[in-house]
TIMI-2910 file (N, C-alpha, C, CB; in pm, 1 decimal, decimal comma, always signed):
<rs>
+----------+----------+----------+----------+----------+----------+----------+----------+----------+----------+----------+----------+------+
!      n_x !      n_y !      n_z !     ca_x !     ca_y !     ca_z !      c_x !      c_y !      c_z !     cb_x !     cb_y !     cb_z ! resn !
+----------+----------+----------+----------+----------+----------+----------+----------+----------+----------+----------+----------+------+
!  +6979,2 !   -549,5 !  +9848,1 !  +6832,9 !   -532,8 !  +9905,5 !  +6782,4 !   -373,8 !  +9842,6 !  +6836,5 !   -538,8 ! +10102,8 !  Met !
!  +6653,8 !   -346,1 !  +9864,4 !  +6614,2 !   -230,7 !  +9822,2 !  +6593,8 !   -186,8 !  +9954,0 !  +6503,4 !   -224,4 !  +9723,4 !  Lys !
!  +6621,6 !    -46,3 !  +9952,9 !  +6598,5 !    +54,2 ! +10069,6 !  +6531,2 !   +165,0 ! +10042,4 !  +6713,1 !   +100,8 ! +10126,1 !  Leu !
!  +6435,4 !   +200,6 ! +10099,4 !  +6355,4 !   +339,7 ! +10083,8 !  +6340,4 !   +400,4 ! +10225,2 !  +6197,9 !   +318,6 ! +10014,8 !  Asp !
!  +6392,9 !   +521,9 ! +10250,0 !  +6389,5 !   +575,3 ! +10368,6 !  +6306,8 !   +703,3 ! +10310,1 !  +6539,0 !   +594,7 ! +10444,5 !  Ile !
!  +6207,3 !   +739,3 ! +10391,3 !  +6098,7 !   +830,0 ! +10394,4 !  +6091,4 !   +934,1 ! +10521,6 !  +5975,8 !   +744,9 ! +10389,5 !  Ile !
!  +6051,7 !  +1057,8 ! +10512,8 !  +6015,1 !  +1139,8 ! +10622,7 !  +5864,1 !  +1207,1 ! +10586,7 !  +6136,3 !  +1254,3 ! +10646,9 !  Ser !
!  +5812,4 !  +1258,2 ! +10660,9 !  +5693,8 !  +1339,9 ! +10641,5 !  +5717,3 !  +1421,3 ! +10497,1 !  +5673,4 !  +1444,7 ! +10776,0 !  Pro !
!  +5825,9 !  +1516,8 ! +10495,3 !  +5864,5 !  +1595,9 ! +10410,9 !  +5903,0 !  +1581,1 ! +10297,5 !  +5925,2 !  +1642,2 ! +10445,3 !  Glu !
!  +5999,2 !  +1430,3 ! +10273,5 !  +6083,0 !  +1427,0 ! +10154,8 !  +6123,0 !  +1249,5 ! +10139,9 !  +6231,5 !  +1541,5 ! +10181,4 !  Lys !
!  +6164,0 !  +1201,1 ! +10027,2 !  +6223,3 !  +1056,1 ! +10028,3 !  +6374,2 !  +1103,5 ! +10037,1 !  +6183,1 !   +950,2 !  +9880,2 !  Lys !
!  +6408,1 !  +1044,7 ! +10129,5 !  +6559,9 !  +1068,0 ! +10207,9 !  +6669,5 !   +988,7 ! +10160,7 !  +6557,1 !  +1032,2 ! +10363,1 !  Leu !
!  +6630,7 !   +853,5 ! +10114,1 !  +6714,2 !   +786,1 ! +10023,6 !  +6628,9 !   +662,2 !  +9953,5 !  +6845,5 !   +735,7 ! +10104,0 !  Tyr !
!  +6657,6 !   +628,5 !  +9834,8 !  +6583,8 !   +524,2 !  +9766,2 !  +6684,6 !   +442,6 !  +9690,0 !  +6473,7 !   +582,2 !  +9672,2 !  Gln !
!  +6726,2 !   +332,8 !  +9706,0 !  +6806,9 !   +244,5 !  +9620,6 !  +6849,9 !   +109,6 !  +9693,0 !  +6933,7 !   +322,8 !  +9574,3 !  Gly !
!  +6985,0 !    +80,3 !  +9659,6 !  +7032,7 !    -46,2 !  +9709,9 !  +7106,3 !    -36,1 !  +9852,2 !  +7127,8 !   -105,4 !  +9604,5 !  Asp !
!  +7109,0 !   -145,1 !  +9904,7 !  +7158,9 !   -134,8 ! +10033,1 !  +7230,0 !   -269,7 ! +10068,0 !  +7045,8 !    -99,1 ! +10130,6 !  Ala !
!  +7362,6 !   -268,7 ! +10130,1 !  +7431,6 !   -398,4 ! +10157,8 !  +7372,7 !   -471,1 ! +10289,8 !  +7590,8 !   -370,2 ! +10175,9 !  Glu !
!  +7332,2 !   -375,3 ! +10383,2 !  +7294,7 !   -375,4 ! +10529,8 !  +7241,1 !   -240,8 ! +10577,5 !  +7417,5 !   -412,8 ! +10616,8 !  Leu !
!  +7155,4 !   -275,0 ! +10692,9 !  +7120,0 !   -123,1 ! +10722,5 !  +7087,2 !   -194,5 ! +10890,7 !  +6956,5 !    -27,1 ! +10604,6 !  Val !
!  +7111,6 !    -80,9 ! +10975,5 !  +7135,7 !   -102,7 ! +11105,0 !  +7028,9 !     -7,0 ! +11157,4 !  +7286,1 !    -78,9 ! +11150,3 !  Thr !
!  +6929,3 !    -20,0 ! +11276,1 !  +6818,5 !    +59,1 ! +11303,2 !  +6816,9 !    +34,6 ! +11446,4 !  +6686,6 !    +25,0 ! +11224,6 !  Leu !
!  +6795,1 !   +167,6 ! +11508,9 !  +6734,6 !   +186,6 ! +11659,5 !  +6636,3 !   +133,6 ! +11676,8 !  +6704,9 !   +306,3 ! +11706,2 !  Pro !
!  +6584,5 !    -20,8 ! +11689,4 !  +6458,2 !    -61,8 ! +11751,3 !  +6414,6 !    -46,8 ! +11862,1 !  +6441,9 !   -158,9 ! +11748,0 !  Gly !
!  +6309,1 !    -73,9 ! +11920,8 !  +6238,1 !    -12,2 ! +12059,2 !  +6300,1 !   -109,0 ! +12139,9 !  +6057,2 !     -8,2 ! +12076,5 !  Met !
!  +6399,6 !   -224,0 ! +12120,4 !  +6457,7 !   -311,8 ! +12207,2 !  +6598,7 !   -333,9 ! +12196,6 !  +6398,0 !   -424,7 ! +12197,6 !  Gln !
!  +6647,7 !   -185,0 ! +12104,7 !  +6793,9 !   -213,4 ! +12113,9 !  +6814,9 !   -196,9 ! +11965,3 !  +6842,0 !   -366,4 ! +12182,0 !  Gly !
!  +6941,3 !   -203,2 ! +11920,9 !  +7010,1 !   -194,7 ! +11779,5 !  +6990,1 !   -325,5 ! +11707,3 !  +7171,4 !   -164,5 ! +11789,6 !  Leu !
!  +6922,7 !   -345,0 ! +11605,6 !  +6951,8 !   -431,7 ! +11488,8 !  +6995,7 !   -431,7 ! +11368,9 !  +6884,0 !   -471,4 ! +11465,1 !  Phe !
!  +7028,8 !   -501,9 ! +11306,9 !  +7102,7 !   -510,1 ! +11156,2 !  +7003,5 !   -596,4 ! +11071,4 !  +7270,0 !   -591,8 ! +11158,3 !  Thr !
!  +6991,0 !   -540,4 ! +10951,0 !  +6893,5 !   -636,3 ! +10848,2 !  +6997,0 !   -649,4 ! +10743,3 !  +6731,4 !   -562,0 ! +10781,2 !  Val !
!  +7020,8 !   -770,8 ! +10685,7 !  +7106,9 !   -837,6 ! +10597,1 !  +6994,3 !   -921,1 ! +10499,8 !  +7221,8 !   -937,3 ! +10685,1 !  Leu !
!  +7057,8 !   -911,4 ! +10369,2 !  +6982,8 !  -1008,0 ! +10270,0 !  +6908,2 !  -1121,3 ! +10323,4 !  +7076,2 !  -1068,1 ! +10177,2 !  Glu !
!  +6787,9 !  -1163,0 ! +10283,5 !  +6699,9 !  -1241,2 ! +10331,7 !  +6658,7 !  -1239,4 ! +10454,5 !  +6728,8 !  -1338,0 ! +10312,3 !  Asn !
!  +6643,8 !  -1133,7 ! +10527,1 !  +6630,4 !  -1124,4 ! +10649,5 !  +6467,2 !  -1180,5 ! +10673,0 !  +6669,7 !   -974,3 ! +10692,9 !  His !
!  +6438,6 !  -1234,8 ! +10768,3 !  +6268,3 !  -1284,3 ! +10810,7 !  +6187,5 !  -1143,7 ! +10808,7 !  +6249,3 !  -1366,6 ! +10998,7 !  Ala !
!  +6038,0 !  -1157,4 ! +10764,1 !  +5990,6 !  -1027,7 ! +10772,2 !  +5982,1 !   -977,6 ! +10892,4 !  +5879,9 !  -1013,8 ! +10719,2 !  Pro !
!  +5959,6 !   -827,6 ! +10892,3 !  +5959,0 !   -781,3 ! +11054,5 !  +5892,0 !   -652,7 ! +11038,4 !  +6120,7 !   -761,0 ! +11137,8 !  Ile !
!  +5819,1 !   -596,3 ! +11120,0 !  +5774,1 !   -469,7 ! +11157,4 !  +5827,3 !   -402,5 ! +11284,8 !  +5640,4 !   -479,1 ! +11166,7 !  Ile !
!  +5894,1 !   -310,4 ! +11293,9 !  +5946,4 !   -270,0 ! +11441,8 !  +5958,8 !   -120,8 ! +11450,1 !  +6096,2 !   -335,8 ! +11478,6 !  Ser !
!  +5889,1 !    -63,0 ! +11558,5 !  +5895,6 !    +83,4 ! +11578,9 !  +6041,5 !   +109,6 ! +11620,1 !  +5788,4 !   +136,6 ! +11691,5 !  Gly !
!  +6070,4 !   +236,3 ! +11597,3 !  +6237,9 !   +278,8 ! +11612,6 !  +6221,7 !   +389,4 ! +11699,1 !  +6330,2 !   +329,2 ! +11462,5 !  Leu !
!  +6330,4 !   +363,9 ! +11787,7 !  +6339,9 !   +513,1 ! +11860,3 !  +6467,4 !   +585,2 ! +11833,9 !  +6329,8 !   +503,5 ! +12022,7 !  Asn !
!  +6471,8 !   +726,1 ! +11897,7 !  +6556,8 !   +822,7 ! +11848,9 !  +6713,7 !   +748,3 ! +11857,2 !  +6536,7 !   +966,6 ! +11941,8 !  Lys !
!  +6782,5 !   +802,2 ! +11740,1 !  +6905,5 !   +729,8 ! +11718,6 !  +6946,2 !   +744,8 ! +11597,8 !  +6900,3 !   +598,9 ! +11743,7 !  Gly !
!  +7029,8 !   +634,7 ! +11539,1 !  +7072,3 !   +653,4 ! +11386,8 !  +7052,4 !   +528,5 ! +11310,4 !  +7226,4 !   +695,1 ! +11370,3 !  Gln !
!  +7007,6 !   +574,7 ! +11202,0 !  +6971,8 !   +448,7 ! +11081,8 !  +7117,9 !   +455,2 ! +11017,6 !  +6820,7 !   +489,4 ! +10942,3 !  Val !
!  +7172,7 !   +350,2 ! +10989,6 !  +7323,4 !   +324,1 ! +10927,4 !  +7278,6 !   +251,3 ! +10802,9 !  +7440,8 !   +223,0 ! +11030,0 !  Val !
!  +7327,9 !   +266,7 ! +10708,5 !  +7295,6 !   +172,4 ! +10577,8 !  +7431,5 !   +185,0 ! +10483,9 !  +7142,5 !   +233,3 ! +10481,9 !  Tyr !
!  +7471,2 !    +72,3 ! +10455,3 !  +7598,2 !    +47,4 ! +10357,2 !  +7551,2 !    +21,9 ! +10216,9 !  +7689,9 !    -83,4 ! +10403,0 !  Arg !
!  +7632,8 !   +113,9 ! +10130,7 !  +7622,3 !   +117,7 !  +9994,3 !  +7761,6 !   +112,1 !  +9952,2 !  +7546,5 !   +236,2 !  +9942,2 !  Thr !
!  +7804,1 !    +21,2 !  +9821,1 !  +7936,6 !     +9,8 !  +9809,8 !  +8038,1 !    +22,1 !  +9906,8 !  +7962,5 !    +78,3 !  +9734,6 !  Gly !
!  +8013,5 !    -37,4 ! +10026,0 !  +8115,7 !    -49,8 ! +10103,1 !  +8116,8 !    +65,9 ! +10195,7 !  +8231,9 !    -64,9 ! +10027,9 !  Gly !
!  +8055,2 !   +181,0 ! +10170,1 !  +8057,1 !   +293,7 ! +10271,9 !  +7943,0 !   +291,0 ! +10326,0 !  +8082,8 !   +427,6 ! +10225,5 !  Gln !
!  +7940,2 !   +328,0 ! +10463,5 !  +7839,7 !   +344,1 ! +10568,5 !  +7776,4 !   +513,8 ! +10568,1 !  +7920,7 !   +300,4 ! +10722,0 !  Asp !
!  +7645,6 !   +520,9 ! +10554,5 !  +7592,8 !   +672,0 ! +10571,7 !  +7503,1 !   +673,0 ! +10693,8 !  +7504,0 !   +728,7 ! +10436,8 !  Thr !
!  +7532,5 !   +748,7 ! +10780,4 !  +7476,9 !   +763,5 ! +10911,5 !  +7346,6 !   +884,7 ! +10884,3 !  +7610,8 !   +814,7 ! +11028,8 !  Val !
!  +7219,6 !   +828,8 ! +10934,2 !  +7120,1 !   +948,5 ! +10943,7 !  +7054,5 !   +953,2 ! +11070,8 !  +7010,6 !   +943,8 ! +10837,3 !  Leu !
!  +7060,2 !  +1057,8 ! +11135,3 !  +7000,9 !  +1065,5 ! +11259,3 !  +6841,5 !  +1087,6 ! +11253,3 !  +7069,6 !  +1175,1 ! +11333,5 !  Pro !
!  +6784,8 !  +1005,6 ! +11368,6 !  +6647,6 !  +1010,0 ! +11341,1 !  +6592,3 !  +1023,7 ! +11482,4 !  +6593,7 !   +883,2 ! +11258,6 !  Val !
!  +6453,2 !  +1075,2 ! +11492,3 !  +6407,0 !  +1085,8 ! +11611,6 !  +6265,9 !  +1004,1 ! +11641,9 !  +6398,4 !  +1225,9 ! +11632,3 !  Asn !
!  +6287,7 !   +896,9 ! +11572,9 !  +6176,4 !   +751,8 ! +11598,0 !  +6119,6 !   +748,3 ! +11453,0 !  +6020,8 !   +773,7 ! +11736,4 !  Gly !
!  +6052,7 !   +660,5 ! +11467,9 !  +5946,5 !   +612,8 ! +11319,0 !  +5928,9 !   +469,7 ! +11314,3 !  +6018,5 !   +650,8 ! +11153,3 !  Gly !
!  +5909,6 !   +402,7 ! +11189,0 !  +5913,3 !   +254,1 ! +11202,5 !  +5962,2 !   +198,4 ! +11094,2 !  +5790,7 !   +193,7 ! +11227,4 !  Phe !
!  +5986,4 !    +64,1 ! +11079,6 !  +6053,3 !     -7,8 ! +10961,0 !  +5945,7 !   -134,0 ! +10928,2 !  +6222,9 !    -67,5 ! +11005,7 !  Val !
!  +5970,2 !   -158,6 ! +10812,1 !  +5923,0 !   -295,2 ! +10744,3 !  +6026,4 !   -375,0 ! +10676,6 !  +5817,9 !   -270,3 ! +10638,2 !  Glu !
!  +6034,1 !   -483,6 ! +10693,1 !  +6112,0 !   -561,4 ! +10604,8 !  +6035,0 !   -687,3 ! +10549,1 !  +6237,4 !   -602,4 ! +10676,8 !  Val !
!  +6043,0 !   -693,9 ! +10427,3 !  +5995,2 !   -829,6 ! +10345,9 !  +6035,9 !   -836,9 ! +10198,3 !  +5833,0 !   -842,3 ! +10345,2 !  Lys !
!  +6030,0 !   -960,4 ! +10179,5 !  +6122,9 !   -985,8 ! +10084,6 !  +6229,0 !   -891,2 ! +10011,1 !  +6055,1 !  -1032,5 ! +10003,5 !  Asn !
!  +6318,2 !   -862,5 ! +10101,1 !  +6471,8 !   -793,1 ! +10069,9 !  +6408,7 !   -643,7 ! +10021,2 !  +6585,8 !   -889,5 !  +9919,4 !  Asn !
!  +6321,5 !   -611,0 ! +10087,9 !  +6274,6 !   -478,6 ! +10060,9 !  +6255,2 !   -392,5 ! +10188,6 !  +6146,4 !   -487,9 !  +9985,0 !  Glu !
!  +6320,8 !   -279,2 ! +10226,9 !  +6316,4 !   -229,8 ! +10345,6 !  +6269,6 !    -90,7 ! +10347,0 !  +6435,1 !   -244,7 ! +10402,3 !  Ile !
!  +6152,2 !    -64,7 ! +10406,9 !  +6087,0 !    +63,8 ! +10399,0 !  +6104,6 !   +115,3 ! +10537,6 !  +5934,2 !    +57,2 ! +10352,3 !  Thr !
!  +6154,3 !   +241,7 ! +10557,6 !  +6199,6 !   +309,7 ! +10686,2 !  +6106,0 !   +430,6 ! +10669,4 !  +6373,1 !   +348,6 ! +10699,2 !  Val !
!  +6014,8 !   +446,5 ! +10750,1 !  +5977,1 !   +577,1 ! +10794,5 !  +6020,1 !   +637,6 ! +10897,4 !  +5869,8 !   +585,0 ! +10810,0 !  Cys !
!  +6064,0 !   +797,9 ! +10902,7 !  +6155,2 !   +821,4 ! +10996,9 !  +6070,0 !   +984,7 ! +11045,5 !  +6336,0 !   +819,0 ! +10925,6 !  Val !
!  +6087,7 !  +1023,9 ! +11167,0 !  +6057,0 !  +1159,2 ! +11204,1 !  +6184,6 !  +1240,2 ! +11190,3 !  +5999,0 !  +1167,1 ! +11347,8 !  Glu !
+----------+----------+----------+----------+----------+----------+----------+----------+----------+----------+----------+----------+------+
</rs>
């Protein structure tokens, strides 16, 4: 999957990801390949993405995510 994580100041990550776990408004959820399209607000928490079998943790204060056609765009504060 293609993952873009952006903030108002800069692009935090752009590349491939095996999975992404996000702090959704109704709890944590994980996006895997071929996930159904979704748009969700994000609460304060951690975005975790896996590349090459290694997890990266990014603390966030909120934002939103769009998932469509194996492309994930995360806008964070």
